C-alpha positions in Angstrom: 23.8 -34.6 -12.3 23.1 -30.5 -13.6 19.3 -31.9 -13.9 19.6 -32.4 -10.0 21.6 -29.5 -9.0 18.9 -26.8 -11.5 15.8 -28.8 -10.2 17.4 -27.6 -6.2 18.1 -24.1 -7.4 14.0 -23.8 -9.1 12.8 -25.2 -5.1 14.7 -22.9 -3.4 13.8 -20.0 -5.6 10.0 -20.7 -5.5 9.1 -19.2 -1.8 10.9 -17.8 0.7 10.3 -18.2 4.1 8.7 -15.5 6.3 7.9 -16.4 9.9 5.2 -14.1 11.4 5.8 -12.5 15.0 2.4 -11.5 15.7 -1.4 -10.5 14.7 -3.2 -8.2 15.8 -7.5 -7.8 15.9 -7.9 -5.6 18.8 -10.4 -2.8 18.3 -10.0 -3.1 14.2 -13.0 -3.5 11.6 -12.1 -4.4 8.2 -8.8 -2.2 7.8 -7.2 -1.5 4.6 -4.4 0.9 5.4 -0.9 0.3 7.1 1.6 3.7 7.8 4.3 4.4 10.6 4.0 6.5 13.3 5.4 8.0 16.5 7.2 4.1 16.7 4.4 3.0 16.5 1.6 2.4 13.4 -1.2 3.1 12.0 -4.2 1.2 11.3 -6.6 2.9 8.6 -10.6 0.2 9.4 -14.0 0.6 7.7 -15.9 0.4 10.1 -18.6 -1.2 8.6 -20.7 -4.5 9.0 -19.8 -5.9 5.4 -17.1 -5.3 3.5 -18.0 -2.1 1.1 -14.2 -0.3 -0.2 -17.1 2.7 -1.6 -19.7 2.7 1.1 -20.4 5.9 2.5 -21.8 5.0 6.3 -18.8 7.1 8.2 -18.1 4.4 10.6 -14.2 4.7 9.1 -11.4 5.8 12.2 -8.2 5.4 12.9 -5.9 2.9 14.9 -2.2 4.0 17.0 -1.1 0.9 17.7 1.7 0.8 19.0 3.5 -0.9 22.3 1.7 -3.9 21.6 -2.0 -1.7 22.3 -4.3 -0.4 20.4 -5.7 3.0 20.8 -8.3 4.8 19.4 -6.3 7.7 17.2 -9.6 9.1 15.2 -12.8 8.3 16.1 -15.6 7.5 13.7 -17.4 10.2 13.9 -18.9 10.7 10.8 -16.2 12.0 8.4 -14.0 8.8 7.1 -16.5 6.1 5.2 -13.4 3.8 3.6 -9.9 5.1 5.2 -7.4 3.2 2.0 -3.8 4.9 1.8 -2.0 7.5 4.4 0.1 10.0 4.0 1.7 12.3 6.6 4.0 16.3 5.7 4.3 18.4 9.1 2.1 16.4 11.7 -1.0 16.2 8.6 -2.7 13.8 8.2 -3.8 13.2 4.7 -6.3 9.8 4.2 -7.8 8.6 0.9 -11.4 8.1 0.7 -13.9 6.9 -1.5 -14.1 9.8 -3.6 -11.7 12.7 -1.4 -8.8 13.0 0.7 -9.4 14.1 3.8 -6.4 15.9 6.0 -6.4 15.8 10.1 -4.0 18.3 12.6 -2.2 15.8 14.5 -1.9 18.6 16.7 -5.4 19.5 16.9 -7.1 16.2 16.5 -11.2 17.6 17.8 -11.1 20.6 14.2 -12.7 19.6 11.3 -10.9 18.4 8.8 -10.4 19.8 5.6 -11.5 18.0 2.7 -10.1 17.7 -0.5 -13.0 16.3 -3.3 -11.9 14.4 -6.7 -13.8 15.0 -9.9 -17.0 13.9 -10.3 -16.5 9.5 -11.0 -13.3 9.3 -9.3 -14.3 6.5 -6.3 -11.8 4.2 -5.4 -9.2 7.4 -4.3 -6.5 4.5 -3.5 -3.2 6.1 -2.2 -0.9 8.8 -1.6 3.0 9.2 -2.3 5.3 12.2 -2.0 8.3 13.6 -3.7 9.2 16.7 -2.6 6.6 18.9 -2.9 3.7 17.2 -5.0 2.1 14.4 -3.2 0.7 11.9 -6.2 -2.9 10.4 -5.1 -4.2 7.1 -7.4 -7.9 6.6 -8.1 -8.3 2.6 -9.4 -11.6 2.8 -11.4 -10.8 5.8 -13.8 -7.0 4.5 -14.3 -5.9 8.1 -13.2 -3.1 9.4 -11.0 -3.8 13.3 -9.9 -1.2 15.7 -8.4 -1.0 18.1 -5.9 1.0 21.4 -4.3 1.4 20.3 -0.7 4.4 23.0 0.1 2.0 23.9 2.9 0.2 21.2 4.4 -2.3 23.0 5.7 -3.7 24.4 3.0 -3.3 22.2 -0.6 -3.7 23.1 -4.2 -6.2 21.6 -6.0 -5.6 17.9 -7.1 -4.4 18.0 -11.2 -4.9 15.0 -13.4 -1.2 14.3 -14.4 -1.1 10.6 -16.0 -3.1 7.3 -16.5 -2.2 4.2 -15.9 -4.3 1.2 -15.9 -5.6 1.0 -12.6 -3.8 2.3 -9.8 -3.4 1.0 -6.9 -0.4 1.8 -4.7 2.5 3.7 -4.8 5.8 4.9 -3.5 8.5 6.9 -4.4 11.8 8.2 -3.8 14.8 9.9 -5.1 12.2 11.2 -8.4 11.1 7.7 -9.3 7.2 6.7 -8.7 6.5 2.5 -8.3 2.6 2.4 -8.7 1.4 -1.2 -7.8 -1.8 -2.0 -10.6 -4.9 -3.7 -9.4 -8.1 -4.6 -12.0 -10.4 -2.0 -10.4 -13.8 -5.0 -11.9 -11.6 -7.8 -10.5 -10.5 -8.8 -13.5 -6.9 -9.0 -14.6 -5.3 -8.2 -16.9 -2.5 -7.7 -19.1 -1.5 -4.2 -17.9 -1.8 -4.6 -14.1 1.9 -5.4 -13.3 4.0 -3.2 -10.8 5.4 0.2 -12.9 8.0 3.1 -12.4 7.7 6.2 -13.7 10.7 8.7 -14.0 11.5 12.1 -15.1 8.0 13.3 -13.3 7.9 16.3 -15.1 7.6 15.2 -18.1 6.7 11.2 -17.6 8.1 8.1 -18.7 6.5 5.0 -18.2 7.7 1.8 -17.7 6.5 -2.4 -16.9 8.5 -3.9 -13.9 6.8 -7.0 -14.1 5.8 -9.3 -16.9 3.5 -10.7 -14.6 -0.2 -9.6 -14.5 -1.8 -10.2 -10.6 -4.2 -7.9 -8.0 -2.0 -6.0 -6.4 -2.0 -3.7 -3.8 0.4 -2.7 -1.2 3.8 -1.7 -2.0 7.5 -1.1 0.2 11.1 -0.6 -0.3 12.4 -4.2 0.9 15.2 -3.1 4.0 18.2 -3.9 1.8 16.9 -1.4 -1.2 17.3 -3.4 -4.1 14.0 -5.0 -3.9 10.2 -3.9 -3.4 7.8 -6.4 -1.1 4.4 -5.7 -2.8 1.4 -7.9 -2.0 -1.2 -9.9 -4.0 -4.7 -9.8 -3.5 -4.8 -13.1 -7.1 -3.5 -14.9 -5.3 -3.3 -14.2 -2.2 0.5 -13.4 -1.4 3.0 -11.1 -0.9 6.4 -11.0 -2.9 9.7 -9.8 -3.5 10.3 -8.0 -6.6 14.2 -8.0 -7.3 14.4 -4.1 -9.6 17.4 -4.8 -11.8 15.1 -7.8 -13.3 11.6 -7.2 -12.6 11.6 -11.4 -11.1 9.1 -12.5 -8.3 9.3 -14.3 -5.6 6.0 -15.9 -3.4 6.9 -14.6 0.5 6.2 -17.8 2.3 4.2 -17.0 5.6 3.7 -19.8 8.0 -0.1 -18.5 9.4 -3.0 -20.9 11.3 -5.0 -19.2 9.1 -4.2 -17.8 5.1 -4.2 -14.5 4.2 -7.1 -13.0 2.2 -6.7 -9.7 1.0 -3.3 -8.3 1.8 -3.2 -4.5 1.6 -1.4 -1.7 1.6 1.8 -2.8 3.9 4.3 -0.9 5.5 7.6 -2.6 6.0 9.7 -0.7 8.4 12.3 -1.3 11.1 13.1 -4.8 9.5 9.4 -5.8 10.5 6.6 -5.8 7.8 3.1 -4.9 8.7 0.1 -6.5 6.2 -3.2 -5.1 6.9 -5.4 -8.3 5.1 -8.4 -6.3 4.7 -10.7 -9.5 5.0 -10.1 -10.9 8.2 -10.1 -7.3 9.7 -6.3 -8.3 11.4 -2.5 -6.9 10.7 -0.1 -9.6 10.3 3.6 -8.6 11.1 6.8 -10.3 11.3 10.8 -10.1 10.0 11.3 -9.3 6.2 13.5 -12.1 5.8 16.8 -10.8 3.6 17.2 -10.9 0.5 18.6 -14.2 -1.7 21.0 -13.8 -4.0 20.6 -14.6 -7.7 21.4 -18.1 -8.4 23.3 -16.7 -11.1 24.8 -14.0 -9.8 28.8 -14.0 -9.3 30.0 -13.4 -5.4 
């Protein structure tokens, strides 16, 4: 009997069902990143004929998806090529794009964006997260995280090298802690490609949150605050990571066309927004409730 019960518990903990509500593909072409904005969602697109996260073709653009409709917020005018992670502070939109960050004034979108170049060789500028007036910038191909002063978001300071972590990709910050999803820039997963926690940000202390390596990209807080939702490219899936013990539980998503490359997700108001980069679509689903640990007390 004990073996039967144990087998049932293993089966229940293998995955959490997550039902897709909407699949958005209108005006989308290779979407890498999402970000909440004005009761809608910003979606960053490469706009290229072929998928190339390091292209310099200048065809990138930003969509605002709101009330079931997709509208072009920032058109393909040559400034953006492979827009990735985004961040907004006081109506200034920061966008990672290959080896630089572009800063747009959303109150005056026709104004020329500010360009912030990173040092030569930092090609895979990927994501952004802020703690107070410090904006953290991940660069996946050089294993570097930069830090930049945004106390004046219209005129930020110069990026400064801050920390080295293997393949830093998705970033998430809260209450003086930075969470880092690691992705192998060369596609070869290593033991170092895990989820990290960085505390004491002035004198950073780095800790692995899970021992399970992967090709982690997007990272967001679960709605109940005790877990992270992370995306993985290999295997292509979403997982919930328990912050107390680092355990990972896959979210089983019912889709007629499976996810191929789940990238920089957003979790907002109980919904998960997943940019499926190679499939040029955003999958929207209800966030399932966190599962209770089978061994925890009531």
